C-alpha positions as CSV (number, residue, x, y, z in Angstrom):
1,M,71.6,78.4,67.2
2,S,72.5,77.1,70.6
3,V,70.1,76.8,73.4
4,P,71.3,78.4,76.7
5,D,71.8,75.9,79.5
6,R,70.9,76.5,83.1
7,H,73.1,78.9,85.0
8,G,74.7,77.9,88.3
9,N,72.7,75.8,90.6
10,S,69.2,76.6,89.2
11,K,66.6,73.9,88.9
12,K,64.4,76.0,86.6
13,Q,65.5,78.3,83.9
14,T,63.2,81.2,84.6
15,K,65.5,84.0,83.6
16,L,68.4,84.0,81.1
17,F,71.8,85.0,82.5
18,L,73.6,87.7,80.6
19,R,76.9,88.9,81.7
20,T,77.4,92.7,82.0
21,K,80.0,94.0,79.6
22,P,83.5,94.5,81.0
23,S,83.5,98.1,79.9
24,V,80.5,98.8,82.0
25,I,82.2,97.2,85.1
26,N,85.3,99.3,84.5
27,T,83.1,102.5,84.2
28,E,81.5,101.5,87.5
29,K,84.8,101.2,89.2
30,N,86.2,104.4,87.9
31,E,83.2,106.6,88.6
32,S,82.5,105.1,92.0
33,E,86.0,106.4,93.1
34,V,84.6,110.0,93.3
35,K,80.8,109.4,93.5
36,S,78.6,107.2,95.7
37,A,77.5,103.9,94.3
38,H,73.9,105.1,94.3
39,H,74.7,108.1,92.2
40,V,76.8,106.1,89.7
41,Y,74.0,103.5,89.3
42,K,71.3,106.2,88.8
43,A,73.5,108.0,86.2
44,M,74.2,104.9,84.2
45,V,70.6,103.6,84.2
46,N,69.2,107.0,83.2
47,E,71.9,107.6,80.6
48,K,70.6,107.8,77.0
49,S,72.8,105.7,74.7
50,E,72.5,104.3,71.2
51,A,73.1,100.8,72.5
52,S,70.1,100.1,74.7
53,E,71.2,96.5,75.4
54,V,70.6,94.9,78.7
55,T,74.3,94.2,79.1
56,S,75.3,97.9,78.6
57,K,73.8,98.9,81.9
58,P,74.5,97.8,85.5
59,R,72.2,94.9,86.6
60,D,71.4,96.5,90.0
61,L,72.8,98.7,92.8
62,K,74.6,95.8,94.4
63,Q,76.7,95.3,91.3
64,V,78.0,98.9,91.5
65,Q,78.6,98.5,95.2
66,N,80.7,95.4,94.6
67,A,82.7,97.1,91.8
68,R,83.4,100.0,94.2
69,Q,84.5,97.6,97.0
70,S,86.7,95.7,94.5
71,R,88.4,99.0,93.5
72,K,89.0,99.9,97.1
73,D,90.5,96.4,97.8
74,D,92.8,96.8,94.8
75,Q,94.1,100.1,96.2
76,R,94.9,98.7,99.7
77,L,98.5,98.2,100.6
78,S,97.9,94.9,102.3
79,K,95.1,92.5,103.0
80,D,96.2,91.9,106.6
81,T,93.8,92.7,109.3
82,I,96.4,94.5,111.4
83,L,97.1,97.2,108.9
């Protein structure tokens, strides 16, 4: 069994970093298109599922907000500030 190394620039390993599943991030992006980030986060956290893993739910509200912003950026025609 491998021992997890420090994540990023951390000096102490106080909390293990676990990446959220890509399927959860895709769900965040799709649902935040019609609902607010707060409602999507609450629904996903309160959802009863058979897989109650840490990685099967969003980490925090900011993660859902970032997914929503990413979705909006992908739909933009251009990244120019003039348009």
